[in-house]
C-alpha positions, 0 to 999 in steps of 0.5 A: 411575608412570614407564615405567622404574619398571614394568620388572622385567627389564633384558636386555643381550647379553654382546657389548654388555657387553664393547663397553661395558666396553672404553672404560670400563676404558681410561679407568679405568686411566688414572685417568679416567671415561667416559660411555656411553649405552645404547639399547634397547626396551621389550617389549610388556608394558613389563616388560622393557627390552632394551638393544641399542646403546651410544653413546660420544659424543665427550668430554673428561675431566679430573681435579682435587683436587675429583674427575673430570669428563666433558664431552660435546662439543657436537654430540652428537645427544641424540635418540638417547637417552632419559634417565630420572630 
């Protein structure tokens, strides 16, 4: 079982939600997508994950008849995040 599959509660402050929504909505209104990474910490029981930060890497967006594309620019420090699938 992966660590994230054991999490039963995800917590995020209203301020972080608003901070995240602003650039996503701005991109959406222009007809594009945007990419945001959330950072956080697992509590000692590993049942709750609290998101504490939002990272907006420099990115380029485009659209074509095939759909939308977001490319994160080279130089993004991926050590600030953990991706889980």
